[in-house]
C-alpha angles and dihedrals in degrees: 000000000000121000122228092255093053121113092252088064100035106037096062092050092050093047091048090050092053093043089053090055090056093044093049091054091045092052103034109015093086090065088084091055103054092147090066118097112259093238090059090049091049093050091046092049091050090050091052093043091055089069090047090057091045086062104032098051095053089042091057094041094051092039097052107095093034088052130023118244089254090052091050091050091048091051090050093051094048091048088047090056093047094047093043093050091054093043091049094054098036105036105023095033091224116144124233115231133206088260090060091048091051092048092047090048091053091052090050089050088055089051090054090058091050090056097037092071130215117349 
């Protein structure tokens, strides 16, 4: 039986975290380059997203078995929120408000119930 600190538990989370950084740049990084033609932005985003897929697909493949598909998706969504919150403040220079914090907390509460198991 694997322990929580073993690679089968940790590696998928780390790969999903890094993949989320790539995906956040692919989806939202272009917002700082609004003067660029949309076709260039789309091609650049696809190029960035390729690396996201190169990390996310192996993360889900190696993580399935240790985690259920629903748990993997939940991990990915929570990581997406964390990465996006940092990206929004750091790269886009957009503040996070209390409404964002409350909304994120509710999503994290939902994640708790995914991992808690049947009631």
